[in-house]
C-alpha positions in Angstrom: 27.2 39.0 -15.2 27.3 37.6 -11.7 29.7 34.9 -10.4 28.8 31.8 -8.6 31.4 29.8 -6.7 30.9 26.2 -5.9 33.1 23.8 -3.9 33.2 20.2 -5.1 35.4 17.2 -4.3 38.1 16.1 -6.7 36.2 13.2 -8.1 33.2 15.3 -9.0 35.5 18.0 -10.5 37.2 15.3 -12.7 33.8 14.0 -13.9 32.5 17.5 -14.8 35.8 18.4 -16.5 35.6 15.1 -18.5 32.0 15.8 -19.6 32.9 19.3 -20.6 35.8 18.0 -22.8 33.4 15.4 -24.3 31.2 18.3 -25.4 34.2 20.4 -26.5 33.3 23.1 -24.0 35.1 25.2 -21.5 34.4 24.0 -17.9 32.6 27.3 -17.0 30.5 27.2 -20.1 29.5 23.5 -19.5 28.5 24.3 -15.8 26.6 27.4 -17.0 24.7 25.4 -19.7 24.0 22.6 -17.2 22.5 25.0 -14.7 20.4 26.8 -17.3 19.1 23.4 -18.6 18.2 22.3 -15.1 16.4 25.6 -14.4 14.5 25.3 -17.7 13.6 21.7 -17.0 12.2 22.5 -13.6 10.2 25.5 -14.9 8.9 23.3 -17.7 7.9 20.5 -15.4 5.9 22.8 -13.1 3.8 24.2 -15.9 3.5 21.0 -18.0 -0.2 20.1 -18.3 0.7 16.4 -18.7 2.5 16.5 -15.3 -0.5 18.2 -13.7 -2.8 15.5 -15.2 -0.4 12.8 -13.9 -0.4 14.4 -10.5 -4.2 14.4 -10.4 -4.3 10.8 -11.5 -1.8 9.8 -8.8 -3.9 11.6 -6.2 -7.0 9.7 -7.4 -5.1 6.4 -7.3 -4.0 7.1 -3.8 -7.7 7.7 -2.8 -8.7 4.5 -4.6 -6.0 2.5 -2.8 -7.1 3.9 0.6 -10.8 3.0 -0.2 -9.7 -0.5 -1.2 -7.8 -0.9 2.0 -10.8 0.2 4.0 -13.0 -2.2 2.2 -10.5 -5.0 2.7 -10.4 -4.2 6.4 -14.2 -4.4 6.6 -14.3 -7.6 4.7 -11.8 -9.2 7.1 -13.9 -8.1 10.1 -17.0 -9.6 8.5 -15.1 -12.9 7.8 -14.0 -13.0 11.4 -17.6 -12.5 12.6 -18.8 -15.2 10.3 -16.1 -17.6 11.6 -17.2 -16.9 15.2 -20.8 -17.5 14.2 -19.9 -20.8 12.5 -17.9 -21.9 15.5 -20.8 -21.1 17.8 -23.3 -23.0 15.7 -20.8 -25.9 15.4 -20.5 -26.1 19.2 -24.3 -25.9 19.6 -24.7 -28.7 17.0 -22.2 -30.7 18.9 -24.1 -30.3 22.1 -27.4 -31.3 20.4 -25.7 -34.4 18.9 -24.3 -35.4 22.3 -27.7 -34.9 24.0 -29.4 -37.0 21.4 -27.0 -39.9 22.1 -27.9 -39.9 25.7 -30.3 -42.8 26.4 -33.8 -41.7 27.0 -36.1 -43.8 29.0 -38.7 -45.7 26.9 -42.4 -45.0 27.2 -42.9 -48.0 29.6 -39.9 -47.0 31.7 -41.3 -43.5 32.1 -44.7 -44.9 32.9 -43.4 -47.1 35.6 -40.9 -44.5 36.8 -37.7 -46.5 36.2 -34.5 -44.7 35.5 -31.7 -46.1 33.5 
């Protein structure tokens, strides 16, 4: 068997020692079992088909979010263009209304050549 040495601060050492006592294990056995469990868990996670499916779903959701954001950006551009068109039409209508309020010479005034 090989040895592994690890330096830890006093607080962490007290926590690990306390956990080992709770499990009624020697400190070295507890650390060894914890490391083995961690290695098994990581190995299990990498090969788990559920995790692979979830990763694929997460990737697909990321793509969907990106697509949604692009559509939202295009929608905002369209709304801005529509607002500009509405503003332009409104100003044109205002000019037409103002020009219609100007007094136009009557038929007789035009015939005689009088200006108002």
